[in-house]
C-alpha positions in Angstrom: 180.0 -83.3 49.5 179.9 -85.5 46.3 177.8 -88.6 46.2 181.0 -90.7 45.7 182.2 -89.7 49.1 179.1 -91.3 50.7 180.3 -94.7 49.4 183.1 -94.4 52.0 180.5 -94.4 54.9 178.5 -97.4 55.8 175.8 -97.4 58.4 174.3 -100.1 60.6 171.3 -100.0 62.9 169.6 -102.4 65.3 166.7 -102.3 67.7 166.0 -105.0 70.3 163.4 -105.6 72.9 164.8 -105.2 76.4 162.6 -107.9 77.8 164.8 -110.5 75.9 167.6 -109.5 78.4 165.6 -109.4 81.6 165.7 -113.1 82.3 169.1 -113.7 80.7 171.1 -116.0 83.0 174.6 -114.5 83.7 176.1 -118.0 83.2 174.2 -118.8 80.0 176.2 -119.8 76.9 174.7 -116.8 75.0 175.7 -114.3 77.7 179.3 -115.6 77.8 179.6 -115.9 74.0 178.3 -112.4 73.2 179.4 -110.1 76.1 183.0 -109.5 77.2 184.1 -109.4 80.8 184.2 -105.6 80.6 180.8 -105.3 79.0 179.3 -107.6 81.7 180.9 -105.7 84.4 179.6 -102.3 83.1 176.0 -103.6 82.7 175.9 -105.4 86.0 176.9 -102.1 87.7 173.3 -101.0 87.2 170.4 -102.1 89.4 168.6 -102.9 86.2 171.2 -104.3 83.8 168.8 -105.4 81.1 168.5 -102.0 79.2 172.3 -101.8 79.2 172.8 -105.3 78.0 170.2 -104.8 75.3 171.8 -101.5 74.1 175.3 -103.2 74.1 173.9 -106.1 72.1 172.2 -103.7 69.6 175.5 -101.8 69.3 177.3 -105.0 68.4 174.7 -105.9 65.8 174.8 -102.4 64.3 178.6 -102.6 64.0 178.3 -106.0 62.2 175.9 -104.4 59.8 178.0 -101.3 59.2 181.2 -103.2 58.6 179.9 -106.2 56.7 181.2 -105.0 53.3 184.8 -104.5 54.6 185.3 -106.7 57.6 184.1 -110.1 58.8 183.3 -109.5 62.5 181.8 -111.9 65.0 180.0 -110.7 68.1 182.9 -111.6 70.4 185.4 -109.6 68.2 183.4 -106.4 69.0 183.5 -104.7 72.4 181.3 -101.8 73.3 182.9 -99.8 76.1 182.2 -96.4 77.7 184.4 -93.3 78.0 184.6 -91.7 81.5 181.7 -89.4 80.5 179.6 -92.4 79.6 179.9 -92.1 75.8 180.1 -95.5 74.1 182.9 -96.4 71.8 183.9 -99.6 69.9 187.0 -101.6 70.4 187.6 -104.3 67.8 189.7 -107.4 68.6 190.5 -108.1 64.9 192.0 -106.1 62.1 189.6 -103.8 60.3 190.6 -100.8 58.2 187.6 -98.8 59.3 186.9 -96.3 62.1 183.6 -97.0 63.9 181.4 -94.5 65.7 178.4 -95.7 67.7 175.4 -94.2 69.4 173.2 -96.1 71.8 169.9 -95.3 73.4 167.0 -97.1 75.1 163.5 -96.5 76.4 161.7 -98.7 78.9 161.0 -101.3 76.2 163.5 -101.1 73.4 167.2 -100.4 72.9 168.5 -98.9 69.6 172.0 -98.5 68.2 173.4 -96.8 65.1 177.0 -97.5 63.9 178.9 -95.6 61.3 182.0 -97.1 59.7 184.4 -95.0 57.6 187.9 -94.6 56.5 189.6 -92.1 58.8 190.8 -89.7 56.2 187.4 -89.3 54.5 185.2 -87.4 57.0 185.8 -85.3 60.1 184.4 -86.4 63.5 181.8 -83.6 63.8 180.2 -84.5 60.5 180.1 -88.2 61.5 178.6 -87.3 64.9 175.9 -85.2 63.2 174.9 -88.1 61.0 174.7 -90.4 64.1 172.6 -87.8 66.0 170.2 -87.3 63.1 169.8 -91.1 62.6 169.0 -91.7 66.3 166.4 -88.9 66.2 164.7 -90.5 63.3 164.7 -94.0 64.8 163.4 -93.1 68.3 159.6 -92.7 68.9 158.8 -89.0 69.1 162.4 -88.2 67.9 163.7 -87.8 71.5 167.2 -88.6 72.4 
């Protein structure tokens, strides 16, 4: 792959402390401004929603960073949802010419996200998933996923 083709991929990462979300009031302005109904429903389905809220928030931040050169996205324009198998995916509520892939993970103390944004015709999905997997491995302590 030539170096020019890498200009068509942008990456965003974010890491947050889960503790920030442990005492988050479900009726707070922040909670309602940042998370969609679907995101709140998914996260509250866990006995400990804080890691899932933190990972979702980190995902949104990573998407903002990955798309900043092509799209102007606010947190409420980004929705992090899950496939039936639990894999996260991004739904945007504004026009953006990019395809976005996301990977989320968390430990007991931190949540991390990596987002890749690219033009659909540029790269195949397996190549993109490989980049995501390699990036997560490098970010996590001990390289565990």
